[in-house]
C-alpha positions as CSV (number, residue, x, y, z in Angstrom):
1,M,-15.8,-5.6,-1.0
2,P,-13.1,-5.8,-3.1
3,N,-8.9,-5.9,-0.8
4,G,-11.3,-6.2,2.3
5,Y,-7.6,-7.2,4.1
6,K,-6.1,-4.3,3.0
7,I,-8.3,-2.2,4.0
8,V,-8.9,-3.6,7.1
9,R,-5.2,-3.8,7.6
10,Q,-4.7,-0.5,7.1
11,S,-7.3,0.9,9.9
12,L,-5.6,-0.5,12.4
13,V,-2.4,0.6,11.0
14,D,-3.6,4.0,11.5
15,D,-5.1,3.1,14.8
16,L,-1.8,1.5,15.7
17,E,1.0,4.2,14.6
18,G,-0.9,7.2,13.6
19,E,-2.4,9.9,15.4
20,K,-4.1,7.2,17.9
21,K,-1.4,5.5,18.8
22,V,-0.8,7.8,22.3
23,C,-3.9,5.8,23.4
24,W,-1.8,2.8,23.3
25,E,1.7,0.8,23.1
26,T,1.5,-1.8,20.2
27,E,4.5,-4.0,19.0
28,I,3.7,-5.3,15.4
29,L,4.9,-9.2,15.2
30,Q,3.5,-9.9,11.7
31,D,2.5,-7.8,9.2
32,D,2.6,-9.8,5.8
33,D,0.4,-11.0,2.6
34,S,-1.0,-14.0,5.7
35,G,-1.7,-11.6,8.0
36,F,-1.3,-9.1,10.9
37,T,-0.7,-9.7,14.3
38,Y,-0.1,-7.1,16.9
39,E,-0.1,-6.7,21.1
40,I,-0.9,-4.3,23.0
41,S,0.7,-3.9,26.2
42,R,-1.9,-0.8,27.3
43,C,-4.4,0.4,26.4
44,L,-6.5,3.2,26.7
45,Y,-9.9,2.1,27.1
46,F,-8.9,-0.6,29.2
47,D,-6.9,2.3,31.9
48,T,-9.6,4.6,32.0
49,C,-12.2,1.9,32.7
50,K,-10.1,0.6,35.9
51,E,-9.1,4.1,37.0
52,H,-13.2,4.7,37.2
53,G,-13.5,1.5,39.2
54,Y,-15.2,-0.1,36.0
55,A,-12.4,-3.0,34.9
56,E,-14.9,-5.5,33.7
57,F,-16.9,-3.4,31.4
58,C,-13.5,-2.6,29.1
59,K,-14.4,-6.3,27.8
60,V,-17.4,-4.4,26.1
61,F,-15.0,-2.4,24.1
62,C,-13.1,-5.6,23.2
63,N,-16.5,-7.3,22.9
64,H,-16.5,-5.0,19.3
65,D,-13.7,-6.2,17.7
66,W,-15.4,-9.1,17.3
67,Y,-18.6,-7.8,15.4
68,A,-16.5,-5.0,13.5
69,Y,-14.4,-7.5,12.2
70,G,-16.6,-10.3,11.9
71,V,-18.8,-9.1,9.0
72,L,-15.5,-8.9,6.8
73,K,-15.2,-12.8,6.6
74,H,-14.9,-13.4,3.9
75,H,-11.8,-11.6,3.1
76,S,-10.4,-11.6,7.6
77,R,-10.1,-13.6,10.1
78,F,-10.1,-12.3,13.4
79,I,-8.1,-14.4,15.9
80,R,-7.6,-13.3,19.7
81,K,-5.7,-15.2,22.2
82,S,-5.8,-12.6,24.9
83,T,-7.2,-9.1,26.0
84,I,-6.2,-7.2,29.5
85,A,-9.3,-6.8,30.6
86,E,-9.6,-10.5,30.3
87,D,-6.9,-11.3,32.4
88,G,-3.7,-11.0,29.9
89,T,-0.9,-9.6,30.0
90,V,-1.2,-7.9,27.0
91,C,-4.3,-8.2,23.7
92,H,-3.1,-9.9,21.5
93,D,-4.8,-10.4,17.6
94,T,-3.9,-11.0,14.7
95,I,-6.4,-10.4,11.2
96,E,-5.7,-13.3,9.1
97,K,-5.9,-13.0,5.6
98,V,-8.8,-15.1,3.7
99,T,-7.8,-16.3,0.3
100,E,-10.3,-17.5,-1.3
101,K,-9.8,-21.6,-1.8
102,H,-11.2,-21.4,1.8
103,F,-14.7,-21.1,0.4
104,L,-14.1,-24.0,-2.3
């Protein structure tokens, strides 16, 4: 897929800063040619699950990210340091751009 990293990055920017912005409180820590790093300090999925007494179910949503970004492994690498659902204070994710030299 040509421009795979750019597509992933733009999708995240749209989610974090577009119409869905009301779903989370975020801070973008890095946005350059090598990667995109952000933190989420308030998450609609976690808040909703917790409000209904099923906070542990939110991990299902978090785990989905590994599958969603994993299919683009030739273009980007998903790195997760923490999630709110797994006792972190924030969700801290990086989408690292993969260059062709990683395949040599």
